[in-house]
C-alpha positions as CSV (number, residue, x, y, z in Angstrom):
1,M,58.5,272.4,72.6
2,N,56.4,271.0,75.3
3,R,54.3,269.1,72.8
4,F,57.5,267.7,71.2
5,M,58.6,266.4,74.6
6,M,55.3,264.7,75.2
7,I,55.5,262.9,71.9
8,L,59.1,261.8,72.6
9,A,57.9,260.5,76.0
10,A,55.0,258.6,74.4
11,L,57.4,257.0,71.9
12,A,59.6,255.8,74.7
13,S,56.7,254.7,77.0
14,P,56.2,251.1,78.2
15,A,52.9,251.2,76.5
16,M,54.7,250.4,73.2
17,A,55.1,246.8,74.5
18,Q,51.3,246.3,74.1
19,D,50.2,243.4,72.0
20,F,48.2,244.7,69.0
21,S,48.1,241.3,67.2
22,Q,44.5,240.4,68.2
23,G,42.2,240.2,65.2
24,S,45.0,241.0,62.8
25,E,44.9,239.4,59.4
26,A,48.2,240.9,58.2
27,K,50.3,238.9,55.8
28,P,53.8,238.4,57.0
29,W,56.8,239.8,55.1
30,N,59.3,237.7,57.1
31,L,61.1,240.9,58.1
32,Y,63.1,240.9,61.3
33,A,61.1,242.0,64.3
34,E,57.8,242.2,62.5
35,G,54.5,241.3,64.2
36,P,50.9,241.6,63.1
37,A,49.2,244.7,64.5
38,R,45.6,245.9,64.2
39,F,44.6,249.1,66.0
40,E,42.6,252.3,65.8
41,A,44.4,255.6,65.2
42,K,44.0,259.1,63.9
43,V,45.7,259.9,60.6
44,V,47.9,262.9,61.2
45,D,50.6,265.0,59.6
46,I,53.8,264.1,61.6
47,L,55.4,267.5,61.1
48,C,52.2,269.2,62.4
49,E,52.1,266.8,65.4
50,M,55.7,267.3,66.4
51,T,56.2,271.0,65.7
52,G,52.8,272.7,65.2
53,D,53.7,273.5,61.6
54,C,50.4,272.4,60.1
55,A,49.3,272.5,56.5
56,A,45.9,272.1,55.1
57,D,44.8,268.6,54.2
58,C,47.8,267.0,56.0
59,G,50.1,268.6,53.4
60,G,48.2,267.3,50.3
61,G,50.5,264.3,50.0
62,A,53.7,266.3,50.3
63,R,54.3,265.4,54.0
64,Q,54.9,262.2,55.9
65,L,51.7,261.0,57.6
66,G,51.5,259.1,60.9
67,L,49.0,257.2,63.0
68,L,48.3,258.6,66.4
69,R,47.3,255.3,68.1
70,K,44.1,255.5,70.2
71,A,45.1,252.9,72.8
72,D,48.2,254.7,74.1
73,D,48.6,258.0,72.2
74,V,51.8,256.8,70.5
75,L,52.7,258.2,67.2
76,V,53.3,255.3,64.8
77,F,55.3,255.8,61.6
78,P,53.7,254.0,58.6
79,N,56.5,253.8,56.1
80,K,55.3,251.1,53.7
81,N,52.1,249.9,52.1
82,A,51.0,246.4,51.1
83,Q,52.8,246.3,47.8
84,A,56.1,244.4,47.2
85,A,57.9,247.7,46.4
86,F,58.9,249.5,49.6
87,T,56.9,252.5,48.8
88,G,55.6,255.0,51.3
89,A,52.1,254.8,52.8
90,V,51.2,258.5,52.3
91,V,49.1,257.8,49.2
92,E,47.2,255.2,51.1
93,L,46.6,257.4,54.2
94,A,46.0,260.8,52.6
95,P,42.3,260.2,51.9
96,F,41.9,259.6,55.7
97,C,43.6,262.8,56.8
98,G,42.3,263.8,60.3
99,K,40.0,260.8,60.5
100,Q,39.8,258.0,63.1
101,V,40.7,254.8,61.3
102,E,41.4,251.2,61.9
103,V,44.5,249.7,60.3
104,D,45.8,246.2,59.9
105,G,49.4,245.5,59.0
106,L,52.8,244.7,60.5
107,L,54.5,246.5,63.3
108,I,58.3,246.4,63.5
109,E,59.8,246.9,67.0
110,D,63.2,245.9,68.3
111,P,64.5,247.7,71.3
112,D,68.1,246.4,70.6
113,L,68.1,248.1,67.2
114,G,66.1,251.1,68.3
115,A,63.2,250.3,66.0
116,K,60.0,251.5,67.5
117,N,56.5,251.9,66.1
118,I,57.5,251.4,62.4
119,Y,54.4,250.2,60.6
120,L,53.6,248.5,57.3
121,V,50.0,249.3,56.6
122,Q,48.1,246.6,54.6
123,K,44.5,247.6,55.1
124,I,42.7,250.7,56.3
125,R,39.1,251.7,57.0
126,T,37.3,254.5,58.8
127,V,36.3,253.5,62.3
128,G,32.8,252.1,62.1
129,D,33.0,251.0,58.4
130,T,32.8,247.3,57.6
131,E,34.7,247.4,54.4
132,W,38.5,247.6,54.3
133,T,40.5,249.5,51.7
134,A,43.6,247.6,50.6
135,A,46.8,249.7,50.9
136,N,48.0,248.9,47.4
137,R,47.3,252.1,45.3
138,W,50.8,253.6,45.2
139,T,52.0,252.2,41.8
140,K,48.7,253.1,40.1
141,E,48.8,256.6,41.5
142,W,52.4,256.9,40.4
143,A,51.6,255.8,36.9
144,R,48.7,258.3,36.7
145,A,51.0,261.1,37.9
146,N,53.8,260.1,35.4
147,P,52.1,259.1,32.1
148,E,55.3,260.0,30.2
149,A,57.1,257.2,32.1
150,K,55.2,254.3,30.7
151,G,57.2,251.2,30.0
152,K,58.5,247.9,31.3
153,G,60.6,247.4,34.4
154,P,60.6,248.8,37.9
155,W,58.9,252.2,38.3
156,F,62.0,253.8,39.8
157,R,64.0,253.2,36.6
158,R,61.5,255.3,34.8
159,D,60.7,257.9,37.4
160,P,61.4,261.5,36.2
161,R,62.5,262.6,39.6
162,V,64.9,259.7,40.1
163,N,66.3,260.2,36.6
164,A,66.8,263.9,37.2
165,E,68.7,263.2,40.4
166,I,70.9,260.6,38.6
167,A,71.6,263.1,35.8
168,A,72.5,265.8,38.3
169,H,74.5,263.8,40.8
170,G,75.3,260.4,39.3
171,Y,74.2,257.0,40.7
172,T,76.2,257.4,43.9
173,G,75.5,261.0,44.6
174,I,79.1,262.1,44.1
175,G,78.6,263.2,40.5
176,A,78.8,261.4,37.2
177,E,82.5,262.2,36.5
178,A,83.6,261.4,40.1
179,E,81.9,258.0,40.1
180,K,83.3,256.8,36.8
181,P,86.3,255.0,38.3
182,F,84.1,253.4,40.9
183,I,81.6,252.1,38.3
184,K,84.4,250.9,36.1
185,E,86.1,249.0,39.0
186,W,82.9,247.5,40.3
187,F,80.6,246.9,37.4
188,E,82.6,246.7,34.1
């Protein structure tokens, strides 16, 4: 529990007001409260950092990964990569599990909304390397993992996991039968 309290204190610390924009080449998304941010960090398993429940290889892609920022020991939450789809950053960060990296992307922070240390990673490299890796592999990795879902249109319309959830619980989550009146009223 003590480790958890230290992480919460770090998330709320005044250090989060630091300017990490120097040297950033991040492309803007024009999202509210975004700012370019380039910094060094260690790629970590967030669940492991917060609770001590650690899995081999940062969970092998099954857990949310984070960036433990070197400058201030703040745990940054990378929840998007550089692609247009708002896909997670785990695929991009997994090869760097436990490594010290440098990242470049967009940091979203707005104290009024309670948004702190939310990161959109666009490029990543191991500290000391000169070449960046673009954080844009998610859709290729998804297609490789779901060869039966080939076709046109957005990936999520063809994703077997998404389609299984819709089949089990309907589009709204209340069940296919229960949502029929809603769909008829709003979309027919």
